MDTraj code that builds the backbone (N, CA, C; nanometers):
import mdtraj as md
import numpy as np

residues = "ARG THR SER GLU HIS ARG PHE SER ARG PHE PHE GLN SER ALA PRO PHE GLY ILE ALA VAL ILE ASP ALA ASP GLY ALA ILE ALA ASN ALA ASN THR SER PHE ALA ARG LEU LEU LEU ASP GLY GLY ALA GLN LYS GLY ALA ASN ILE GLU GLU LEU LEU GLY ARG THR ASN ALA THR VAL ARG LYS GLN ILE GLU THR ALA LEU GLU ALA ALA ARG GLU GLY LYS ALA ASN ILE PRO PRO PHE ASP ILE VAL LEU ALA GLY ALA LYS GLY LYS GLY ARG GLU LEU VAL ARG ARG VAL TYR VAL SER ALA LEU THR ARG SER GLY ALA ASN GLN GLU ILE ALA ILE VAL TYR VAL HIS ASP VAL THR ASP ALA LYS ALA LEU GLU HIS ARG VAL ALA GLN ALA GLN LYS LEU GLU ALA VAL GLY THR LEU ALA GLY GLY ILE ALA HIS ASP PHE ASN ASN VAL LEU THR ALA ILE ILE GLY PHE SER ASP LEU LEU LEU GLN MET HIS LYS PRO".split()
xyz = np.array([
    [-0.7583, -0.3828, 17.9915],
    [-0.7043, -0.3194, 17.8721],
    [-0.7429, -0.1714, 17.8684],
    [-0.8645, -0.1400, 17.9072],
    [-0.9088, -0.0008, 17.9095],
    [-0.8280, 0.0793, 18.0103],
    [-0.8034, 0.0226, 18.1269],
    [-0.7268, 0.0944, 18.2285],
    [-0.5811, 0.1136, 18.1843],
    [-0.5244, 0.0172, 18.1118],
    [-0.3882, 0.0333, 18.0596],
    [-0.3829, 0.1481, 17.9584],
    [-0.4833, 0.1534, 17.8733],
    [-0.4894, 0.2610, 17.7744],
    [-0.5049, 0.3966, 17.8440],
    [-0.5914, 0.4028, 17.9452],
    [-0.6135, 0.5266, 18.0194],
    [-0.4843, 0.5690, 18.0901],
    [-0.4165, 0.4717, 18.1557],
    [-0.2901, 0.5024, 18.2228],
    [-0.1872, 0.5542, 18.1229],
    [-0.1767, 0.4913, 18.0090],
    [-0.0810, 0.5333, 17.9064],
    [-0.1087, 0.6764, 17.8616],
    [-0.2359, 0.7117, 17.8458],
    [-0.2721, 0.8495, 17.8082],
    [-0.2287, 0.9486, 17.9147],
    [-0.2577, 0.9177, 18.0428],
    [-0.2191, 1.0066, 18.1522],
    [-0.0671, 1.0201, 18.1593],
    [0.0015, 0.9084, 18.1465],
    [0.1473, 0.9053, 18.1551],
    [0.2103, 0.9892, 18.0443],
    [0.1658, 0.9709, 17.9221],
    [0.2260, 1.0404, 17.8085],
    [0.1872, 1.1879, 17.8007],
    [0.0716, 1.2245, 17.8547],
    [0.0271, 1.3636, 17.8425],
    [0.0582, 1.4478, 17.9662],
    [0.1292, 1.3921, 18.0622],
    [0.1632, 1.4687, 18.1827],
    [0.2490, 1.5896, 18.1452],
    [0.2260, 1.7058, 18.2085],
    [0.3023, 1.8257, 18.1740],
    [0.4423, 1.8280, 18.2349],
    [0.4774, 1.7294, 18.3130],
    [0.6110, 1.7183, 18.3715],
    [0.6700, 1.5834, 18.3314],
    [0.8015, 1.5751, 18.3371],
    [0.8691, 1.4535, 18.2938],
    [0.8596, 1.3427, 18.3958],
    [0.8334, 1.2223, 18.3480],
    [0.8265, 1.1045, 18.4336],
    [0.9100, 0.9950, 18.3684],
    [0.9969, 0.9331, 18.4489],
    [1.0747, 0.8204, 18.3992],
    [1.0807, 0.7136, 18.5078],
    [1.0658, 0.5892, 18.4660],
    [1.0781, 0.4757, 18.5573],
    [1.2203, 0.4228, 18.5413],
    [1.2887, 0.4040, 18.6545],
    [1.4293, 0.3646, 18.6543],
    [1.4421, 0.2223, 18.7080],
    [1.5260, 0.1416, 18.6399],
    [1.5478, 0.0043, 18.6864],
    [1.6669, -0.0024, 18.7818],
    [1.6970, -0.1212, 18.8319],
    [1.8021, -0.1396, 18.9318],
    [1.9400, -0.1004, 18.8807],
    [1.9620, -0.1042, 18.7503],
    [2.0911, -0.0671, 18.6926],
    [2.1030, 0.0831, 18.6679],
    [1.9980, 0.1579, 18.6968],
    [1.9996, 0.3020, 18.6731],
    [1.9611, 0.3401, 18.5318],
    [1.9073, 0.2442, 18.4571],
    [1.8651, 0.2715, 18.3191],
    [1.7179, 0.3097, 18.3168],
    [1.6808, 0.3885, 18.2176],
    [1.5406, 0.4280, 18.2017],
    [1.4634, 0.3096, 18.1453],
    [1.3642, 0.2628, 18.2216],
    [1.2799, 0.1526, 18.1757],
    [1.1648, 0.2058, 18.0901],
    [1.1187, 0.3257, 18.1236],
    [1.0096, 0.3874, 18.0496],
    [1.0108, 0.5367, 18.0827],
    [0.9774, 0.6196, 17.9852],
    [0.9724, 0.7643, 18.0077],
    [0.8670, 0.8252, 17.9168],
    [0.8069, 0.9337, 17.9649],
    [0.7090, 1.0020, 17.8803],
    [0.7776, 1.1064, 17.7924],
    [0.7019, 1.1638, 17.7022],
    [0.7589, 1.2596, 17.6073],
    [0.8045, 1.3883, 17.6760],
    [0.7376, 1.4280, 17.7830],
    [0.7781, 1.5486, 17.8552],
    [0.9159, 1.5329, 17.9177],
    [0.9504, 1.4122, 17.9579],
    [1.0811, 1.3873, 18.0172],
    [1.1910, 1.4226, 17.9163],
    [1.1786, 1.3737, 17.7957],
    [1.2783, 1.4031, 17.6915],
    [1.2769, 1.5521, 17.6558],
    [1.1588, 1.6110, 17.6491],
    [1.1473, 1.7534, 17.6142],
    [1.2124, 1.8418, 17.7202],
    [1.1919, 1.8101, 17.8472],
    [1.2487, 1.8915, 17.9541],
    [1.4000, 1.8772, 17.9653],
    [1.4545, 1.7662, 17.9178],
    [1.5991, 1.7482, 17.9227],
    [1.6674, 1.7934, 17.7939],
    [1.5910, 1.8417, 17.6984],
    [1.6389, 1.9099, 17.5782],
    [1.7183, 1.8247, 17.4795],
    [1.7106, 1.6962, 17.4890],
    [1.7818, 1.6161, 17.3899],
    [1.7124, 1.4825, 17.3695],
    [1.7610, 1.4066, 17.2761],
    [1.7031, 1.2764, 17.2486],
    [1.7636, 1.1662, 17.3332],
    [1.8525, 1.2009, 17.4277],
    [1.9184, 1.1006, 17.5092],
    [1.8303, 1.0396, 17.6154],
    [1.7159, 1.1020, 17.6411],
    [1.6272, 1.0545, 17.7463],
    [1.5350, 0.9457, 17.6914],
    [1.5936, 0.8391, 17.6443],
    [1.5177, 0.7302, 17.5852],
    [1.5328, 0.6047, 17.6690],
    [1.4502, 0.5084, 17.6390],
    [1.4540, 0.3811, 17.7089],
    [1.5946, 0.3218, 17.6985],
    [1.6486, 0.2787, 17.8124],
    [1.7807, 0.2182, 17.8165],
    [1.8928, 0.3138, 17.8506],
    [1.8684, 0.4442, 17.8421],
    [1.9724, 0.5428, 17.8756],
    [1.9972, 0.5417, 18.0261],
    [2.1208, 0.5659, 18.0659],
    [2.1559, 0.5683, 18.2074],
    [2.1173, 0.7036, 18.2655],
    [2.0372, 0.7013, 18.3719],
    [1.9856, 0.8253, 18.4303],
    [2.0967, 0.9075, 18.4959],
    [2.1968, 0.8405, 18.5544],
    [2.3065, 0.9136, 18.6187],
    [2.3871, 0.9915, 18.5150],
    [2.4147, 0.9303, 18.4008],
    [2.4885, 0.9988, 18.2952],
    [2.4041, 1.1092, 18.2325],
    [2.2755, 1.0821, 18.2166],
    [2.1853, 1.1781, 18.1525],
    [2.1696, 1.3049, 18.2353],
    [2.1398, 1.2902, 18.3641],
    [2.1191, 1.4067, 18.4497],
    [2.2496, 1.4612, 18.5057],
    [2.3488, 1.3748, 18.5251],
    [2.4736, 1.4154, 18.5871],
    [2.5731, 1.4802, 18.4947],
    [2.5374, 1.5017, 18.3704],
    [2.6325, 1.5615, 18.2759],
    [2.6544, 1.7101, 18.3038],
    [2.5689, 1.7711, 18.3877],
    [2.5830, 1.9149, 18.4136],
    [2.7032, 1.9447, 18.5021],
    [2.7191, 1.8722, 18.6134],
    [2.8380, 1.8891, 18.6979],
    [2.8481, 1.7751, 18.7993],
    [2.9611, 1.7685, 18.8669],
    [2.9898, 1.6578, 18.9590],
    [2.8984, 1.6597, 19.0809],
    [2.8604, 1.7780, 19.1277],
    [2.7729, 1.7870, 19.2444],
    [2.6373, 1.7242, 19.2146],
    [2.5827, 1.7540, 19.0987],
    [2.4542, 1.6973, 19.0583],
    [2.4664, 1.5464, 19.0426],
    [2.5763, 1.5027, 18.9852],
    [2.5980, 1.3584, 18.9683],
    [2.5970, 1.2880, 19.1041],
    [2.6596, 1.3485, 19.2044],
    [2.6618, 1.2913, 19.3396],
    [2.5210, 1.2881, 19.3990],
    [2.4423, 1.3943, 19.3755],
    [2.3047, 1.3984, 19.4255],
    [2.2206, 1.2876, 19.3617],
    [2.2415, 1.2639, 19.2340],
    [2.1681, 1.1583, 19.1643],
    [2.2059, 1.0221, 19.2204],
    [2.3353, 0.9996, 19.2381],
    [2.3810, 0.8723, 19.2934],
    [2.3218, 0.8492, 19.4322],
    [2.3222, 0.9528, 19.5157],
    [2.2672, 0.9430, 19.6505],
    [2.1178, 0.9128, 19.6466],
    [2.0452, 0.9824, 19.5593],
    [1.9004, 0.9617, 19.5484],
    [1.8682, 0.8205, 19.4994],
    [1.9422, 0.7711, 19.4002],
    [1.9168, 0.6357, 19.3494],
    [1.9531, 0.5297, 19.4523],
    [2.0584, 0.5538, 19.5286],
    [2.0949, 0.4592, 19.6343],
    [1.9851, 0.4548, 19.7408],
    [1.9314, 0.5706, 19.7759],
    [1.8208, 0.5754, 19.8716],
    [1.6989, 0.5020, 19.8157],
    [1.6740, 0.5157, 19.6859],
    [1.5614, 0.4457, 19.6233],
    [1.5839, 0.2946, 19.6237],
    [1.7072, 0.2512, 19.5981],
    [1.7395, 0.1075, 19.6015],
    [1.7131, 0.0492, 19.7405],
    [1.7391, 0.1314, 19.8430],
    [1.7176, 0.0884, 19.9812],
    [1.5725, 0.1035, 20.0237],
    [1.4892, 0.1617, 19.9359],
    [1.3468, 0.1773, 19.9644],
    [1.3148, 0.2918, 20.0585],
    [1.4045, 0.3866, 20.0708],
    [1.3829, 0.5002, 20.1609],
    [1.2786, 0.5959, 20.1036],
    [1.2063, 0.6582, 20.1952],
    [1.1074, 0.7590, 20.1566],
    [1.1680, 0.8973, 20.1784],
    [1.1019, 0.9986, 20.1340],
    [1.1439, 1.1383, 20.1535],
    [1.2842, 1.1653, 20.1010],
    [1.3082, 1.1278, 19.9781],
    [1.4357, 1.1577, 19.9133],
    [1.4306, 1.3047, 19.8728],
    [1.5269, 1.3850, 19.9189],
    [1.5196, 1.5287, 19.8887],
    [1.5361, 1.5580, 19.7396],
    [1.4560, 1.6500, 19.6882],
    [1.4702, 1.6880, 19.5470],
    [1.5967, 1.7708, 19.5271],
    [1.6401, 1.7818, 19.4029],
    [1.7562, 1.8627, 19.3698],
    [1.7327, 1.9279, 19.2354],
    [1.8109, 2.0324, 19.2073],
    [1.7963, 2.1075, 19.0832],
    [1.9129, 2.0777, 18.9904],
    [1.8829, 2.0767, 18.8615],
    [1.9873, 2.0685, 18.7602],
    [1.9713, 2.1901, 18.6695],
    [2.0839, 2.2389, 18.6195],
    [2.0827, 2.3556, 18.5317],
    [2.1300, 2.3106, 18.3947],
    [2.0487, 2.3406, 18.2941],
    [2.0804, 2.3043, 18.1562],
    [2.1048, 2.4303, 18.0758],
    [2.1923, 2.4213, 17.9782],
    [2.2129, 2.5335, 17.8871],
    [2.0860, 2.5511, 17.8050],
    [2.0439, 2.6743, 17.7858],
    [1.9201, 2.7017, 17.7141],
    [1.9294, 2.6721, 17.5663],
    [1.8166, 2.6889, 17.5008],
    [1.8094, 2.6681, 17.3562],
    [1.9005, 2.7686, 17.2857],
    [1.9500, 2.7305, 17.1722],
    [2.0424, 2.8164, 17.0976],
    [1.9774, 2.9503, 17.0653],
    [2.0552, 3.0548, 17.0851],
    [2.0063, 3.1883, 17.0524],
    [1.9428, 3.2595, 17.1702],
    [1.8941, 3.1854, 17.2694],
    [1.8282, 3.2484, 17.3826],
    [1.9266, 3.2766, 17.4961],
    [2.0306, 3.1942, 17.5095],
    [2.1339, 3.2179, 17.6088],
    [2.0870, 3.2122, 17.7528],
    [1.9763, 3.1556, 17.7786],
    [1.9170, 3.1510, 17.9113],
    [1.9373, 3.0122, 17.9705],
    [1.9762, 3.0071, 18.0976],
    [1.9901, 2.8779, 18.1636],
    [1.8527, 2.8280, 18.2055],
    [1.8309, 2.7001, 18.1904],
    [1.7049, 2.6381, 18.2271],
    [1.7258, 2.5554, 18.3526],
    [1.6361, 2.5699, 18.4483],
    [1.6482, 2.4996, 18.5755],
    [1.5372, 2.3961, 18.5849],
    [1.5774, 2.2741, 18.6179],
    [1.4821, 2.1635, 18.6337],
    [1.4948, 2.1088, 18.7751],
    [1.3834, 2.0915, 18.8419],
    [1.3835, 2.0278, 18.9745],
    [1.3538, 1.8805, 18.9532],
    [1.4364, 1.7956, 19.0155],
    [1.4270, 1.6510, 18.9990],
    [1.3834, 1.5884, 19.1310],
    [1.2769, 1.5106, 19.1253],
    [1.2266, 1.4361, 19.2399],
    [1.2473, 1.2881, 19.2124],
    [1.2951, 1.2157, 19.3117],
    [1.3123, 1.0721, 19.2986],
    [1.2257, 1.0068, 19.4052],
    [1.1442, 0.9126, 19.3616],
    [1.0548, 0.8425, 19.4526],
    [1.0799, 0.6924, 19.4406],
    [1.1052, 0.6275, 19.5533],
    [1.1343, 0.4839, 19.5539],
    [1.0078, 0.4040, 19.5259],
    [1.0262, 0.2926, 19.4556],
    [0.9162, 0.2003, 19.4283],
    [0.9346, 0.0751, 19.5128],
    [0.8243, 0.0168, 19.5538],
    [0.8341, -0.1118, 19.6225],
    [0.8478, -0.2190, 19.5162],
    [0.9448, -0.3070, 19.5347],
    [0.9707, -0.4108, 19.4353],
    [0.9000, -0.5392, 19.4757],
    [0.8481, -0.6047, 19.3741],
    [0.7803, -0.7317, 19.3992],
    [0.8135, -0.8287, 19.2867],
    [0.8485, -0.9484, 19.3238],
    [0.8755, -1.0520, 19.2249],
    [0.9921, -1.0181, 19.1341],
    [0.9696, -1.0337, 19.0040],
    [1.0755, -1.0107, 18.9054],
    [1.0865, -0.8634, 18.8659],
    [1.0054, -0.7794, 18.9246],
    [1.0060, -0.6379, 18.8922],
    [1.1363, -0.5739, 18.9390],
    [1.2147, -0.5224, 18.8484],
    [1.3445, -0.4631, 18.8802],
    [1.3404, -0.3106, 18.8828],
    [1.2223, -0.2525, 18.8731],
    [1.2112, -0.1071, 18.8748],
    [1.2259, -0.0574, 19.0182],
    [1.3176, 0.0382, 19.0384],
    [1.3458, 0.0833, 19.1748],
    [1.2929, 0.2231, 19.2058],
    [1.2734, 0.3054, 19.1032],
    [1.2365, 0.4441, 19.1314],
    [1.1613, 0.5065, 19.0150],
    [1.0902, 0.6120, 19.0496],
    [1.0298, 0.6988, 18.9489],
    [1.0976, 0.8346, 18.9647],
    [1.1417, 0.8902, 18.8537],
    [1.2052, 1.0218, 18.8534],
    [1.1085, 1.1193, 18.7879],
    [1.0805, 1.2263, 18.8583],
    [0.9946, 1.3320, 18.8062],
    [1.0815, 1.4537, 18.7793],
    [1.0642, 1.5171, 18.6646],
    [1.1397, 1.6373, 18.6299],
    [1.0393, 1.7489, 18.6037],
    [1.0597, 1.8605, 18.6728],
    [0.9675, 1.9733, 18.6635],
    [1.0468, 2.0993, 18.6289],
    [0.9956, 2.1796, 18.5378],
    [1.0607, 2.3044, 18.4963],
    [1.0360, 2.4118, 18.6021],
    [1.1431, 2.4603, 18.6648],
    [1.1310, 2.5660, 18.7654],
    [1.2100, 2.6916, 18.7240],
    [1.2357, 2.7049, 18.5949],
    [1.3137, 2.8184, 18.5447],
    [1.2489, 2.9510, 18.5821],
    [1.1196, 2.9636, 18.5580],
    [1.0502, 3.0895, 18.5875],
    [1.0467, 3.1175, 18.7371],
    [1.0274, 3.0136, 18.8182],
    [1.0257, 3.0306, 18.9631],
    [1.1621, 3.0773, 19.0133],
    [1.2688, 3.0195, 18.9590],
    [1.4041, 3.0607, 18.9990],
    [1.4313, 3.2046, 18.9560],
    [1.3857, 3.2424, 18.8368],
    [1.4037, 3.3804, 18.7901],
    [1.3280, 3.4773, 18.8808],
    [1.2079, 3.4391, 18.9220],
    [1.1298, 3.5231, 19.0128],
    [1.1990, 3.5339, 19.1486],
    [1.2516, 3.4237, 19.2003],
    [1.3266, 3.4272, 19.3258],
    [1.4447, 3.5230, 19.3143],
    [1.5133, 3.5181, 19.2012],
    [1.6287, 3.6056, 19.1792],
    [1.5853, 3.7523, 19.1777],
    [1.4744, 3.7817, 19.1097],
    [1.4253, 3.9198, 19.1043],
    [1.3831, 3.9690, 19.2428],
    [1.3181, 3.8836, 19.3209],
    [1.2772, 3.9220, 19.4565],
    [1.4002, 3.9486, 19.5430],
    [1.5025, 3.8629, 19.5305],
    [1.6257, 3.8837, 19.6069],
    [1.6913, 4.0159, 19.5685],
    [1.6941, 4.0465, 19.4385],
    [1.7507, 4.1739, 19.3924],
    [1.6712, 4.2915, 19.4479],
    [1.5387, 4.2801, 19.4477],
    [1.4542, 4.3872, 19.5002],
    [1.4793, 4.4073, 19.6497],
    [1.4968, 4.2977, 19.7229],
    [1.5241, 4.3086, 19.8659],
    [1.6596, 4.3758, 19.8909],
    [1.7586, 4.3437, 19.8065],
    [1.8898, 4.4080, 19.8199],
    [1.8783, 4.5575, 19.7940],
    [1.8053, 4.5946, 19.6885],
    [1.7873, 4.7368, 19.6579],
    [1.7126, 4.8086, 19.7694],
    [1.6137, 4.7433, 19.8273],
    [1.5392, 4.8024, 19.9381],
    [1.6315, 4.8250, 20.0580],
    [1.7186, 4.7288, 20.0859],
    [1.8135, 4.7431, 20.1969],
    [1.9099, 4.8581, 20.1719],
    [1.9595, 4.8719, 20.0486],
    [2.0495, 4.9825, 20.0145],
    [1.9756, 5.1158, 20.0293],
    [1.8508, 5.1212, 19.9855],
    [1.7717, 5.2432, 19.9991],
    [1.7493, 5.2805, 20.1446],
    [1.7216, 5.1825, 20.2277],
    [1.7024, 5.2082, 20.3706],
    [1.8315, 5.2591, 20.4337],
    [1.9432, 5.1977, 20.3962],
    [2.0730, 5.2408, 20.4478],
    [2.1029, 5.3840, 20.4045],
    [2.0809, 5.4139, 20.2762],
    [2.1057, 5.5491, 20.2254],
    [2.0155, 5.6506, 20.2956],
    [1.8906, 5.6133, 20.3199],
    [1.7992, 5.7030, 20.3909],
    [1.8460, 5.7299, 20.5331],
    [1.8963, 5.6259, 20.5997],
    [1.9466, 5.6421, 20.7361],
    [2.0687, 5.7323, 20.7404],
    [2.1601, 5.7134, 20.6431],
    [2.2804, 5.7975, 20.6372],
    [2.2421, 5.9425, 20.6085],
    [2.1494, 5.9627, 20.5162],
    [2.1045, 6.0993, 20.4840],
    [2.0412, 6.1653, 20.6063],
    [1.9654, 6.0900, 20.6834],
    [1.9012, 6.1436, 20.8038],
    [2.0089, 6.1843, 20.9057],
    [2.1084, 6.0976, 20.9269],
    [2.2159, 6.1295, 21.0212],
    [2.2951, 6.2513, 20.9738],
    [2.3232, 6.2604, 20.8455],
    [2.3963, 6.3742, 20.7904],
    [2.3147, 6.5022, 20.8065],
    [2.1840, 6.4923, 20.7886],
    [2.0956, 6.6074, 20.8058],
    [2.0998, 6.6553, 20.9507],
    [2.1062, 6.5619, 21.0463],
    [2.1143, 6.6004, 21.1875],
    [2.2427, 6.6795, 21.2145],
    [2.3542, 6.6348, 21.1575],
    [2.4818, 6.7049, 21.1752],
    [2.4748, 6.8428, 21.1100],
    [2.4189, 6.8521, 20.9898],
    [2.4070, 6.9815, 20.9213],
    [2.3169, 7.0776, 20.9990],
    [2.2126, 7.0268, 21.0586],
    [2.1227, 7.1113, 21.1384],
    [2.1989, 7.1712, 21.2563],
    [2.2807, 7.0916, 21.3221],
    [2.3602, 7.1425, 21.4342],
    [2.4591, 7.2487, 21.3859],
    [2.5256, 7.2229, 21.2736],
    [2.6225, 7.3200, 21.2194],
    [2.5532, 7.4512, 21.1833],
    [2.4405, 7.4445, 21.1174],
    [2.3653, 7.5653, 21.0787],
    [2.3182, 7.6406, 21.2026],
    [2.2699, 7.5648, 21.3027],
    [2.2234, 7.6301, 21.4271],
    [2.3349, 7.7040, 21.4974],
    [2.4500, 7.6402, 21.5094],
    [2.5632, 7.7071, 21.5743],
    [2.6158, 7.8241, 21.4903],
    [2.6109, 7.8114, 21.3589],
    [2.6525, 7.9225, 21.2721],
    [2.5617, 8.0426, 21.2926],
    [2.4315, 8.0196, 21.3010],
    [2.3365, 8.1289, 21.3275],
    [2.3618, 8.1924, 21.4628],
    [2.3909, 8.1098, 21.5637],
    [2.4194, 8.1605, 21.6980],
    [2.5457, 8.2464, 21.6973],
    [2.6504, 8.2007, 21.6258],
    [2.7727, 8.2792, 21.6171],
    [2.7495, 8.4123, 21.5471],
    [2.6692, 8.4125, 21.4405],
    [2.6400, 8.5374, 21.3685],
    [2.5612, 8.6338, 21.4564],
    [2.4745, 8.5852, 21.5439],
    [2.3967, 8.6734, 21.6316],
    [2.4841, 8.7294, 21.7426],
    [2.5784, 8.6508, 21.7916],
    [2.6617, 8.6959, 21.9029],
    [2.7771, 8.7872, 21.8584],
    [2.8253, 8.7691, 21.7399],
    [2.9388, 8.8467, 21.6908],
    [2.9000, 8.9185, 21.5633],
    [2.9578, 9.0317, 21.5480],
    [2.9315, 9.1082, 21.4288],
    [3.0112, 9.0481, 21.3143],
    [2.9576, 9.0544, 21.1935],
    [3.0301, 8.9941, 21.0797],
    [3.1634, 9.0620, 21.0547],
])
top = md.Topology()
chain = top.add_chain()
for i, resn in enumerate(residues, 1):
    res = top.add_residue(resn, chain, resSeq=i)
    for name in ("N", "CA", "C"):
        top.add_atom(name, md.element.get_by_symbol(name[0]), res)
traj = md.Trajectory(xyz[None], top)
């Protein structure tokens, strides 16, 4: 009983979303972070995980179906995928969640097939975007510097020949 209570505390207080999925694709159990990260009250016991996560677009829905099928087959190393959610009202910012699916070994009457972990990667994606923008600007700056250097070489030749012409011929 003590270990069940301790497990329940760890499960509910985890800073990332955790949901246990049954063979039908329904949520058997989920912590409060799972519902918070998905921004609605739909992440409750009995909700279909494919409909819940796949509402963003068809590509994500296909990734979820593939991941759950791999979990049903007991495969390991199911690749994670990202889902994009519309941000809270007034902020206009897209929120990015990385979803990990891990297969469970089934025993007896246990119909749970997978654990789904949801982690907020919005800030990491924003940082990746800023780094990519900085790299693009650096490349443009390098290109502009190279062009300016080449143009300077041409101007130096023109000025040199102009000086030579002025020395050889009277104005």
